[in-house]
PDB file of N, H, CA, C and O in Angstrom:
ATOM      1  N   UNK A   1     -29.584  15.484  62.869  1.00  0.00           N
ATOM      2  CA  UNK A   1     -29.096  16.784  62.421  1.00  0.00           C
ATOM      3  C   UNK A   1     -29.293  17.830  63.521  1.00  0.00           C
ATOM      4  O   UNK A   1     -30.323  17.834  64.194  1.00  0.00           O
ATOM      5  N   UNK A   2     -28.326  18.702  63.702  1.00  0.00           N
ATOM      6  H   UNK A   2     -27.489  18.699  63.155  1.00  0.00           H
ATOM      7  CA  UNK A   2     -28.526  19.776  64.678  1.00  0.00           C
ATOM      8  C   UNK A   2     -29.474  20.836  64.131  1.00  0.00           C
ATOM      9  O   UNK A   2     -29.696  20.933  62.924  1.00  0.00           O
ATOM     10  N   UNK A   3     -30.017  21.612  65.032  1.00  0.00           N
ATOM     11  H   UNK A   3     -29.836  21.532  66.012  1.00  0.00           H
ATOM     12  CA  UNK A   3     -30.915  22.687  64.623  1.00  0.00           C
ATOM     13  C   UNK A   3     -30.131  23.773  63.899  1.00  0.00           C
ATOM     14  O   UNK A   3     -28.957  24.007  64.187  1.00  0.00           O
ATOM     15  N   UNK A   4     -30.800  24.434  62.951  1.00  0.00           N
ATOM     16  H   UNK A   4     -31.754  24.244  62.717  1.00  0.00           H
ATOM     17  CA  UNK A   4     -30.189  25.562  62.264  1.00  0.00           C
ATOM     18  C   UNK A   4     -30.338  26.802  63.133  1.00  0.00           C
ATOM     19  O   UNK A   4     -31.338  26.956  63.834  1.00  0.00           O
ATOM     20  N   UNK A   5     -29.354  27.679  63.090  1.00  0.00           N
ATOM     21  H   UNK A   5     -28.542  27.554  62.520  1.00  0.00           H
ATOM     22  CA  UNK A   5     -29.413  28.887  63.890  1.00  0.00           C
ATOM     23  C   UNK A   5     -29.968  30.041  63.069  1.00  0.00           C
ATOM     24  O   UNK A   5     -29.682  30.173  61.879  1.00  0.00           O
ATOM     25  N   UNK A   6     -30.766  30.873  63.727  1.00  0.00           N
ATOM     26  H   UNK A   6     -30.998  30.766  64.694  1.00  0.00           H
ATOM     27  CA  UNK A   6     -31.274  32.097  63.132  1.00  0.00           C
ATOM     28  C   UNK A   6     -30.207  33.175  63.249  1.00  0.00           C
ATOM     29  O   UNK A   6     -29.579  33.317  64.299  1.00  0.00           O
ATOM     30  N   UNK A   7     -29.995  33.945  62.166  1.00  0.00           N
ATOM     31  H   UNK A   7     -30.505  33.830  61.314  1.00  0.00           H
ATOM     32  CA  UNK A   7     -29.059  35.062  62.221  1.00  0.00           C
ATOM     33  C   UNK A   7     -29.644  36.130  63.140  1.00  0.00           C
ATOM     34  O   UNK A   7     -30.748  36.618  62.898  1.00  0.00           O
ATOM     35  N   UNK A   8     -28.917  36.494  64.184  1.00  0.00           N
ATOM     36  H   UNK A   8     -28.020  36.097  64.380  1.00  0.00           H
ATOM     37  CA  UNK A   8     -29.474  37.400  65.183  1.00  0.00           C
ATOM     38  C   UNK A   8     -29.669  38.806  64.622  1.00  0.00           C
ATOM     39  O   UNK A   8     -30.547  39.535  65.084  1.00  0.00           O
ATOM     40  N   UNK A   9     -28.872  39.195  63.643  1.00  0.00           N
ATOM     41  H   UNK A   9     -28.159  38.603  63.268  1.00  0.00           H
ATOM     42  CA  UNK A   9     -29.087  40.499  63.018  1.00  0.00           C
ATOM     43  C   UNK A   9     -30.361  40.534  62.205  1.00  0.00           C
ATOM     44  O   UNK A   9     -31.028  41.566  62.137  1.00  0.00           O
ATOM     45  N   UNK A  10     -30.706  39.414  61.585  1.00  0.00           N
ATOM     46  H   UNK A  10     -30.163  38.575  61.641  1.00  0.00           H
ATOM     47  CA  UNK A  10     -31.919  39.353  60.763  1.00  0.00           C
ATOM     48  C   UNK A  10     -33.172  39.368  61.621  1.00  0.00           C
ATOM     49  O   UNK A  10     -34.168  39.986  61.244  1.00  0.00           O
ATOM     50  N   UNK A  11     -33.145  38.702  62.765  1.00  0.00           N
ATOM     51  H   UNK A  11     -32.336  38.200  63.072  1.00  0.00           H
ATOM     52  CA  UNK A  11     -34.355  38.653  63.584  1.00  0.00           C
ATOM     53  C   UNK A  11     -34.660  40.009  64.207  1.00  0.00           C
ATOM     54  O   UNK A  11     -35.799  40.273  64.593  1.00  0.00           O
ATOM     55  N   UNK A  12     -33.645  40.877  64.310  1.00  0.00           N
ATOM     56  H   UNK A  12     -32.720  40.663  63.996  1.00  0.00           H
ATOM     57  CA  UNK A  12     -33.878  42.222  64.831  1.00  0.00           C
ATOM     58  C   UNK A  12     -34.411  43.163  63.757  1.00  0.00           C
ATOM     59  O   UNK A  12     -35.065  44.154  64.080  1.00  0.00           O
ATOM     60  N   UNK A  13     -34.144  42.872  62.488  1.00  0.00           N
ATOM     61  H   UNK A  13     -33.612  42.067  62.225  1.00  0.00           H
ATOM     62  CA  UNK A  13     -34.431  43.835  61.427  1.00  0.00           C
ATOM     63  C   UNK A  13     -35.627  43.492  60.552  1.00  0.00           C
ATOM     64  O   UNK A  13     -36.176  44.379  59.898  1.00  0.00           O
ATOM     65  N   UNK A  14     -36.043  42.238  60.521  1.00  0.00           N
ATOM     66  H   UNK A  14     -35.597  41.518  61.052  1.00  0.00           H
ATOM     67  CA  UNK A  14     -37.092  41.814  59.604  1.00  0.00           C
ATOM     68  C   UNK A  14     -38.214  41.123  60.350  1.00  0.00           C
ATOM     69  O   UNK A  14     -38.005  40.510  61.397  1.00  0.00           O
ATOM     70  N   UNK A  15     -39.422  41.235  59.787  1.00  0.00           N
ATOM     71  H   UNK A  15     -39.592  41.733  58.936  1.00  0.00           H
ATOM     72  CA  UNK A  15     -40.563  40.496  60.313  1.00  0.00           C
ATOM     73  C   UNK A  15     -41.372  40.008  59.128  1.00  0.00           C
ATOM     74  O   UNK A  15     -41.181  40.467  58.002  1.00  0.00           O
ATOM     75  N   UNK A  16     -42.283  39.069  59.387  1.00  0.00           N
ATOM     76  H   UNK A  16     -42.439  38.696  60.302  1.00  0.00           H
ATOM     77  CA  UNK A  16     -43.053  38.444  58.319  1.00  0.00           C
ATOM     78  C   UNK A  16     -44.517  38.837  58.411  1.00  0.00           C
ATOM     79  O   UNK A  16     -45.055  39.026  59.502  1.00  0.00           O
ATOM     80  N   UNK A  17     -45.154  38.959  57.257  1.00  0.00           N
ATOM     81  H   UNK A  17     -44.716  38.806  56.370  1.00  0.00           H
ATOM     82  CA  UNK A  17     -46.582  39.183  57.219  1.00  0.00           C
ATOM     83  C   UNK A  17     -47.294  37.834  57.356  1.00  0.00           C
ATOM     84  O   UNK A  17     -46.651  36.786  57.393  1.00  0.00           O
ATOM     85  N   UNK A  18     -48.602  37.871  57.428  1.00  0.00           N
ATOM     86  H   UNK A  18     -49.125  38.723  57.397  1.00  0.00           H
ATOM     87  CA  UNK A  18     -49.372  36.634  57.573  1.00  0.00           C
ATOM     88  C   UNK A  18     -49.286  35.767  56.320  1.00  0.00           C
ATOM     89  O   UNK A  18     -49.434  34.548  56.402  1.00  0.00           O
ATOM     90  N   UNK A  19     -49.050  36.379  55.171  1.00  0.00           N
ATOM     91  H   UNK A  19     -48.930  37.369  55.104  1.00  0.00           H
ATOM     92  CA  UNK A  19     -48.940  35.613  53.923  1.00  0.00           C
ATOM     93  C   UNK A  19     -47.515  35.174  53.622  1.00  0.00           C
ATOM     94  O   UNK A  19     -47.279  34.536  52.595  1.00  0.00           O
ATOM     95  N   UNK A  20     -46.552  35.498  54.493  1.00  0.00           N
ATOM     96  H   UNK A  20     -46.744  36.016  55.327  1.00  0.00           H
ATOM     97  CA  UNK A  20     -45.185  35.040  54.322  1.00  0.00           C
ATOM     98  C   UNK A  20     -44.259  36.027  53.646  1.00  0.00           C
ATOM     99  O   UNK A  20     -43.108  35.688  53.368  1.00  0.00           O
ATOM    100  N   UNK A  21     -44.722  37.243  53.371  1.00  0.00           N
ATOM    101  H   UNK A  21     -45.656  37.518  53.597  1.00  0.00           H
ATOM    102  CA  UNK A  21     -43.835  38.252  52.802  1.00  0.00           C
ATOM    103  C   UNK A  21     -42.979  38.849  53.916  1.00  0.00           C
ATOM    104  O   UNK A  21     -43.319  38.755  55.095  1.00  0.00           O
ATOM    105  N   UNK A  22     -41.874  39.459  53.526  1.00  0.00           N
ATOM    106  H   UNK A  22     -41.598  39.535  52.568  1.00  0.00           H
ATOM    107  CA  UNK A  22     -40.919  39.974  54.505  1.00  0.00           C
ATOM    108  C   UNK A  22     -41.035  41.491  54.582  1.00  0.00           C
ATOM    109  O   UNK A  22     -40.945  42.187  53.570  1.00  0.00           O
ATOM    110  N   UNK A  23     -41.238  41.997  55.810  1.00  0.00           N
ATOM    111  H   UNK A  23     -41.312  41.433  56.632  1.00  0.00           H
ATOM    112  CA  UNK A  23     -41.302  43.431  56.044  1.00  0.00           C
ATOM    113  C   UNK A  23     -39.962  43.915  56.571  1.00  0.00           C
ATOM    114  O   UNK A  23     -39.301  43.223  57.345  1.00  0.00           O
ATOM    115  N   UNK A  24     -39.567  45.113  56.145  1.00  0.00           N
ATOM    116  H   UNK A  24     -40.104  45.676  55.517  1.00  0.00           H
ATOM    117  CA  UNK A  24     -38.309  45.691  56.614  1.00  0.00           C
ATOM    118  C   UNK A  24     -38.470  47.193  56.738  1.00  0.00           C
ATOM    119  O   UNK A  24     -39.282  47.806  56.044  1.00  0.00           O
ATOM    120  N   UNK A  25     -37.687  47.777  57.629  1.00  0.00           N
ATOM    121  H   UNK A  25     -37.028  47.279  58.192  1.00  0.00           H
ATOM    122  CA  UNK A  25     -37.656  49.221  57.742  1.00  0.00           C
ATOM    123  C   UNK A  25     -36.954  49.829  56.540  1.00  0.00           C
ATOM    124  O   UNK A  25     -36.141  49.178  55.884  1.00  0.00           O
ATOM    125  N   UNK A  26     -37.275  51.077  56.261  1.00  0.00           N
ATOM    126  H   UNK A  26     -37.935  51.607  56.794  1.00  0.00           H
ATOM    127  CA  UNK A  26     -36.735  51.749  55.082  1.00  0.00           C
ATOM    128  C   UNK A  26     -35.384  52.374  55.412  1.00  0.00           C
ATOM    129  O   UNK A  26     -35.207  52.962  56.478  1.00  0.00           O
ATOM    130  N   UNK A  27     -34.447  52.244  54.500  1.00  0.00           N
ATOM    131  H   UNK A  27     -34.592  51.766  53.633  1.00  0.00           H
ATOM    132  CA  UNK A  27     -33.113  52.814  54.697  1.00  0.00           C
ATOM    133  C   UNK A  27     -33.123  54.317  54.432  1.00  0.00           C
ATOM    134  O   UNK A  27     -33.994  54.825  53.726  1.00  0.00           O
ATOM    135  N   UNK A  28     -32.164  55.010  54.994  1.00  0.00           N
ATOM    136  H   UNK A  28     -31.457  54.597  55.568  1.00  0.00           H
ATOM    137  CA  UNK A  28     -31.990  56.427  54.712  1.00  0.00           C
ATOM    138  C   UNK A  28     -32.881  57.336  55.528  1.00  0.00           C
ATOM    139  O   UNK A  28     -33.180  58.443  55.080  1.00  0.00           O
ATOM    140  N   UNK A  29     -33.321  56.921  56.708  1.00  0.00           N
ATOM    141  H   UNK A  29     -33.078  56.021  57.072  1.00  0.00           H
ATOM    142  CA  UNK A  29     -34.232  57.740  57.501  1.00  0.00           C
ATOM    143  C   UNK A  29     -33.699  58.016  58.903  1.00  0.00           C
ATOM    144  O   UNK A  29     -34.473  58.396  59.782  1.00  0.00           O
ATOM    145  N   UNK A  30     -32.419  57.839  59.134  1.00  0.00           N
ATOM    146  H   UNK A  30     -31.790  57.531  58.421  1.00  0.00           H
ATOM    147  CA  UNK A  30     -31.877  57.984  60.482  1.00  0.00           C
ATOM    148  C   UNK A  30     -31.325  59.383  60.757  1.00  0.00           C
ATOM    149  O   UNK A  30     -31.643  59.995  61.776  1.00  0.00           O
ATOM    150  N   UNK A  31     -30.505  59.876  59.850  1.00  0.00           N
ATOM    151  H   UNK A  31     -30.247  59.378  59.022  1.00  0.00           H
ATOM    152  CA  UNK A  31     -29.875  61.170  60.073  1.00  0.00           C
ATOM    153  C   UNK A  31     -29.623  61.819  58.726  1.00  0.00           C
ATOM    154  O   UNK A  31     -29.805  61.184  57.687  1.00  0.00           O
ATOM    155  N   UNK A  32     -29.203  63.090  58.734  1.00  0.00           N
ATOM    156  H   UNK A  32     -29.056  63.606  59.579  1.00  0.00           H
ATOM    157  CA  UNK A  32     -28.970  63.897  57.523  1.00  0.00           C
ATOM    158  C   UNK A  32     -30.232  64.006  56.675  1.00  0.00           C
ATOM    159  O   UNK A  32     -30.160  63.951  55.447  1.00  0.00           O
ATOM    160  N   UNK A  33     -31.373  64.157  57.312  1.00  0.00           N
ATOM    161  H   UNK A  33     -31.431  64.201  58.309  1.00  0.00           H
ATOM    162  CA  UNK A  33     -32.625  64.264  56.572  1.00  0.00           C
ATOM    163  C   UNK A  33     -32.816  65.650  55.969  1.00  0.00           C
ATOM    164  O   UNK A  33     -33.681  65.827  55.111  1.00  0.00           O
ATOM    165  N   UNK A  34     -32.033  66.631  56.393  1.00  0.00           N
ATOM    166  H   UNK A  34     -31.331  66.487  57.089  1.00  0.00           H
ATOM    167  CA  UNK A  34     -32.173  67.974  55.844  1.00  0.00           C
ATOM    168  C   UNK A  34     -31.783  67.994  54.362  1.00  0.00           C
ATOM    169  O   UNK A  34     -32.255  68.841  53.603  1.00  0.00           O
ATOM    170  N   UNK A  35     -30.915  67.051  53.954  1.00  0.00           N
ATOM    171  H   UNK A  35     -30.532  66.363  54.570  1.00  0.00           H
ATOM    172  CA  UNK A  35     -30.493  67.016  52.559  1.00  0.00           C
ATOM    173  C   UNK A  35     -31.481  66.296  51.657  1.00  0.00           C
ATOM    174  O   UNK A  35     -31.337  66.341  50.435  1.00  0.00           O
ATOM    175  N   UNK A  36     -32.494  65.624  52.234  1.00  0.00           N
ATOM    176  H   UNK A  36     -32.611  65.587  53.227  1.00  0.00           H
ATOM    177  CA  UNK A  36     -33.522  64.963  51.438  1.00  0.00           C
ATOM    178  C   UNK A  36     -34.739  65.866  51.332  1.00  0.00           C
ATOM    179  O   UNK A  36     -35.052  66.622  52.252  1.00  0.00           O
ATOM    180  N   UNK A  37     -35.423  65.775  50.189  1.00  0.00           N
ATOM    181  H   UNK A  37     -35.169  65.161  49.442  1.00  0.00           H
ATOM    182  CA  UNK A  37     -36.617  66.597  50.041  1.00  0.00           C
ATOM    183  C   UNK A  37     -37.803  65.932  50.745  1.00  0.00           C
ATOM    184  O   UNK A  37     -37.714  64.786  51.184  1.00  0.00           O
ATOM    185  N   UNK A  38     -38.898  66.659  50.844  1.00  0.00           N
ATOM    186  H   UNK A  38     -38.970  67.591  50.488  1.00  0.00           H
ATOM    187  CA  UNK A  38     -40.058  66.189  51.605  1.00  0.00           C
ATOM    188  C   UNK A  38     -40.689  64.964  50.967  1.00  0.00           C
ATOM    189  O   UNK A  38     -41.210  64.100  51.672  1.00  0.00           O
ATOM    190  N   UNK A  39     -40.652  64.876  49.641  1.00  0.00           N
ATOM    191  H   UNK A  39     -40.229  65.578  49.068  1.00  0.00           H
ATOM    192  CA  UNK A  39     -41.237  63.720  48.961  1.00  0.00           C
ATOM    193  C   UNK A  39     -40.484  62.440  49.322  1.00  0.00           C
ATOM    194  O   UNK A  39     -41.104  61.399  49.539  1.00  0.00           O
ATOM    195  N   UNK A  40     -39.164  62.509  49.387  1.00  0.00           N
ATOM    196  H   UNK A  40     -38.661  63.355  49.211  1.00  0.00           H
ATOM    197  CA  UNK A  40     -38.363  61.347  49.756  1.00  0.00           C
ATOM    198  C   UNK A  40     -38.707  60.871  51.166  1.00  0.00           C
ATOM    199  O   UNK A  40     -38.889  59.677  51.403  1.00  0.00           O
ATOM    200  N   UNK A  41     -38.793  61.812  52.091  1.00  0.00           N
ATOM    201  H   UNK A  41     -38.644  62.783  51.899  1.00  0.00           H
ATOM    202  CA  UNK A  41     -39.087  61.464  53.478  1.00  0.00           C
ATOM    203  C   UNK A  41     -40.498  60.892  53.596  1.00  0.00           C
ATOM    204  O   UNK A  41     -40.718  59.944  54.350  1.00  0.00           O
ATOM    205  N   UNK A  42     -41.437  61.449  52.873  1.00  0.00           N
ATOM    206  H   UNK A  42     -41.257  62.219  52.261  1.00  0.00           H
ATOM    207  CA  UNK A  42     -42.828  61.019  52.954  1.00  0.00           C
ATOM    208  C   UNK A  42     -43.034  59.635  52.347  1.00  0.00           C
ATOM    209  O   UNK A  42     -43.764  58.818  52.909  1.00  0.00           O
ATOM    210  N   UNK A  43     -42.401  59.361  51.208  1.00  0.00           N
ATOM    211  H   UNK A  43     -41.807  60.024  50.752  1.00  0.00           H
ATOM    212  CA  UNK A  43     -42.594  58.068  50.560  1.00  0.00           C
ATOM    213  C   UNK A  43     -41.868  56.941  51.281  1.00  0.00           C
ATOM    214  O   UNK A  43     -42.230  55.775  51.121  1.00  0.00           O
ATOM    215  N   UNK A  44     -40.851  57.267  52.071  1.00  0.00           N
ATOM    216  H   UNK A  44     -40.557  58.214  52.202  1.00  0.00           H
ATOM    217  CA  UNK A  44     -40.115  56.245  52.812  1.00  0.00           C
ATOM    218  C   UNK A  44     -40.558  56.131  54.256  1.00  0.00           C
ATOM    219  O   UNK A  44     -39.788  55.689  55.107  1.00  0.00           O
ATOM    220  N   UNK A  45     -41.776  56.520  54.540  1.00  0.00           N
ATOM    221  H   UNK A  45     -42.402  56.879  53.848  1.00  0.00           H
ATOM    222  CA  UNK A  45     -42.317  56.427  55.893  1.00  0.00           C
ATOM    223  C   UNK A  45     -42.752  54.991  56.179  1.00  0.00           C
ATOM    224  O   UNK A  45     -43.290  54.317  55.301  1.00  0.00           O
ATOM    225  N   UNK A  46     -42.521  54.529  57.394  1.00  0.00           N
ATOM    226  H   UNK A  46     -42.084  55.077  58.107  1.00  0.00           H
ATOM    227  CA  UNK A  46     -43.014  53.218  57.784  1.00  0.00           C
ATOM    228  C   UNK A  46     -42.116  52.085  57.305  1.00  0.00           C
ATOM    229  O   UNK A  46     -40.893  52.216  57.287  1.00  0.00           O
ATOM    230  N   UNK A  47     -42.735  50.971  56.917  1.00  0.00           N
ATOM    231  H   UNK A  47     -43.729  50.864  56.932  1.00  0.00           H
ATOM    232  CA  UNK A  47     -41.993  49.796  56.481  1.00  0.00           C
ATOM    233  C   UNK A  47     -42.348  49.461  55.040  1.00  0.00           C
ATOM    234  O   UNK A  47     -43.350  49.940  54.508  1.00  0.00           O
ATOM    235  N   UNK A  48     -41.520  48.635  54.417  1.00  0.00           N
ATOM    236  H   UNK A  48     -40.706  48.246  54.850  1.00  0.00           H
ATOM    237  CA  UNK A  48     -41.733  48.208  53.040  1.00  0.00           C
ATOM    238  C   UNK A  48     -41.686  46.688  52.963  1.00  0.00           C
ATOM    239  O   UNK A  48     -41.141  46.026  53.847  1.00  0.00           O
ATOM    240  N   UNK A  49     -42.265  46.141  51.893  1.00  0.00           N
ATOM    241  H   UNK A  49     -42.708  46.679  51.175  1.00  0.00           H
ATOM    242  CA  UNK A  49     -42.182  44.717  51.607  1.00  0.00           C
ATOM    243  C   UNK A  49     -40.967  44.494  50.716  1.00  0.00           C
ATOM    244  O   UNK A  49     -40.800  45.191  49.715  1.00  0.00           O
ATOM    245  N   UNK A  50     -40.127  43.543  51.062  1.00  0.00           N
ATOM    246  H   UNK A  50     -40.263  42.977  51.875  1.00  0.00           H
ATOM    247  CA  UNK A  50     -38.918  43.278  50.289  1.00  0.00           C
ATOM    248  C   UNK A  50     -39.254  42.602  48.966  1.00  0.00           C
ATOM    249  O   UNK A  50     -40.287  41.946  48.833  1.00  0.00           O
ATOM    250  N   UNK A  51     -38.370  42.772  47.994  1.00  0.00           N
ATOM    251  H   UNK A  51     -37.530  43.304  48.102  1.00  0.00           H
ATOM    252  CA  UNK A  51     -38.521  42.101  46.710  1.00  0.00           C
ATOM    253  C   UNK A  51     -38.280  40.606  46.880  1.00  0.00           C
ATOM    254  O   UNK A  51     -37.813  40.153  47.925  1.00  0.00           O
ATOM    255  N   UNK A  52     -38.607  39.846  45.834  1.00  0.00           N
ATOM    256  H   UNK A  52     -38.986  40.214  44.985  1.00  0.00           H
ATOM    257  CA  UNK A  52     -38.560  38.390  45.939  1.00  0.00           C
ATOM    258  C   UNK A  52     -37.154  37.870  46.219  1.00  0.00           C
ATOM    259  O   UNK A  52     -36.983  36.984  47.057  1.00  0.00           O
ATOM    260  N   UNK A  53     -36.153  38.401  45.538  1.00  0.00           N
ATOM    261  H   UNK A  53     -36.292  39.120  44.857  1.00  0.00           H
ATOM    262  CA  UNK A  53     -34.783  37.936  45.734  1.00  0.00           C
ATOM    263  C   UNK A  53     -34.254  38.239  47.121  1.00  0.00           C
ATOM    264  O   UNK A  53     -33.599  37.400  47.738  1.00  0.00           O
ATOM    265  N   UNK A  54     -34.539  39.446  47.616  1.00  0.00           N
ATOM    266  H   UNK A  54     -35.071  40.128  47.115  1.00  0.00           H
ATOM    267  CA  UNK A  54     -34.096  39.801  48.960  1.00  0.00           C
ATOM    268  C   UNK A  54     -34.855  38.999  50.014  1.00  0.00           C
ATOM    269  O   UNK A  54     -34.290  38.618  51.039  1.00  0.00           O
ATOM    270  N   UNK A  55     -36.139  38.745  49.756  1.00  0.00           N
ATOM    271  H   UNK A  55     -36.599  39.054  48.923  1.00  0.00           H
ATOM    272  CA  UNK A  55     -36.949  37.995  50.712  1.00  0.00           C
ATOM    273  C   UNK A  55     -36.451  36.557  50.833  1.00  0.00           C
ATOM    274  O   UNK A  55     -36.461  35.997  51.929  1.00  0.00           O
ATOM    275  N   UNK A  56     -36.020  35.954  49.736  1.00  0.00           N
ATOM    276  H   UNK A  56     -36.013  36.408  48.846  1.00  0.00           H
ATOM    277  CA  UNK A  56     -35.499  34.594  49.794  1.00  0.00           C
ATOM    278  C   UNK A  56     -34.247  34.520  50.658  1.00  0.00           C
ATOM    279  O   UNK A  56     -34.056  33.548  51.389  1.00  0.00           O
ATOM    280  N   UNK A  57     -33.399  35.531  50.582  1.00  0.00           N
ATOM    281  H   UNK A  57     -33.555  36.321  49.989  1.00  0.00           H
ATOM    282  CA  UNK A  57     -32.193  35.564  51.400  1.00  0.00           C
ATOM    283  C   UNK A  57     -32.539  35.692  52.879  1.00  0.00           C
ATOM    284  O   UNK A  57     -31.938  35.022  53.718  1.00  0.00           O
ATOM    285  N   UNK A  58     -33.500  36.543  53.200  1.00  0.00           N
ATOM    286  H   UNK A  58     -33.988  37.088  52.518  1.00  0.00           H
ATOM    287  CA  UNK A  58     -33.895  36.730  54.593  1.00  0.00           C
ATOM    288  C   UNK A  58     -34.537  35.461  55.135  1.00  0.00           C
ATOM    289  O   UNK A  58     -34.313  35.103  56.291  1.00  0.00           O
ATOM    290  N   UNK A  59     -35.331  34.777  54.319  1.00  0.00           N
ATOM    291  H   UNK A  59     -35.513  35.068  53.380  1.00  0.00           H
ATOM    292  CA  UNK A  59     -35.952  33.533  54.764  1.00  0.00           C
ATOM    293  C   UNK A  59     -34.905  32.447  55.016  1.00  0.00           C
ATOM    294  O   UNK A  59     -35.100  31.583  55.871  1.00  0.00           O
ATOM    295  N   UNK A  60     -33.822  32.487  54.292  1.00  0.00           N
ATOM    296  H   UNK A  60     -33.663  33.189  53.598  1.00  0.00           H
ATOM    297  CA  UNK A  60     -32.721  31.538  54.528  1.00  0.00           C
ATOM    298  C   UNK A  60     -32.016  31.859  55.845  1.00  0.00           C
ATOM    299  O   UNK A  60     -31.533  30.956  56.528  1.00  0.00           O
ATOM    300  N   UNK A  61     -31.957  33.157  56.205  1.00  0.00           N
ATOM    301  H   UNK A  61     -32.350  33.890  55.651  1.00  0.00           H
ATOM    302  CA  UNK A  61     -31.369  33.562  57.473  1.00  0.00           C
ATOM    303  C   UNK A  61     -32.248  33.194  58.661  1.00  0.00           C
ATOM    304  O   UNK A  61     -31.743  32.986  59.764  1.00  0.00           O
ATOM    305  N   UNK A  62     -33.564  33.111  58.445  1.00  0.00           N
ATOM    306  H   UNK A  62     -33.974  33.280  57.549  1.00  0.00           H
ATOM    307  CA  UNK A  62     -34.503  32.881  59.535  1.00  0.00           C
ATOM    308  C   UNK A  62     -35.318  31.617  59.239  1.00  0.00           C
ATOM    309  O   UNK A  62     -36.463  31.726  58.801  1.00  0.00           O
ATOM    310  N   UNK A  63     -34.760  30.422  59.466  1.00  0.00           N
ATOM    311  H   UNK A  63     -33.830  30.333  59.821  1.00  0.00           H
ATOM    312  CA  UNK A  63     -35.414  29.205  59.001  1.00  0.00           C
ATOM    313  C   UNK A  63     -36.693  28.827  59.744  1.00  0.00           C
ATOM    314  O   UNK A  63     -37.517  28.090  59.203  1.00  0.00           O
ATOM    315  N   UNK A  64     -36.878  29.315  60.972  1.00  0.00           N
ATOM    316  H   UNK A  64     -36.209  29.913  61.412  1.00  0.00           H
ATOM    317  CA  UNK A  64     -38.027  28.859  61.768  1.00  0.00           C
ATOM    318  C   UNK A  64     -39.115  29.908  61.933  1.00  0.00           C
ATOM    319  O   UNK A  64     -40.082  29.671  62.657  1.00  0.00           O
ATOM    320  N   UNK A  65     -38.990  31.048  61.290  1.00  0.00           N
ATOM    321  H   UNK A  65     -38.205  31.241  60.702  1.00  0.00           H
ATOM    322  CA  UNK A  65     -39.935  32.144  61.507  1.00  0.00           C
ATOM    323  C   UNK A  65     -40.922  32.319  60.369  1.00  0.00           C
ATOM    324  O   UNK A  65     -41.409  33.427  60.144  1.00  0.00           O
ATOM    325  N   UNK A  66     -41.227  31.254  59.650  1.00  0.00           N
ATOM    326  H   UNK A  66     -40.832  30.354  59.833  1.00  0.00           H
ATOM    327  CA  UNK A  66     -42.155  31.388  58.529  1.00  0.00           C
ATOM    328  C   UNK A  66     -43.518  30.855  58.872  1.00  0.00           C
ATOM    329  O   UNK A  66     -44.423  30.890  58.038  1.00  0.00           O
TER     330      UNK A  66
END
């Protein structure tokens, strides 16, 4: 069998924790932040852990990074 390829867009956007959960950057923080209130900006700081369904999809995109 040939090797499976990693989706190059996924390897740029996601990383894994030591326990195998998927970390991702938060959406909505690039531009037009003046229209968001301070609570929105503060709670979306840093990275988040993806939900189980989204994490399964990302793990399928990245077969060798677990």
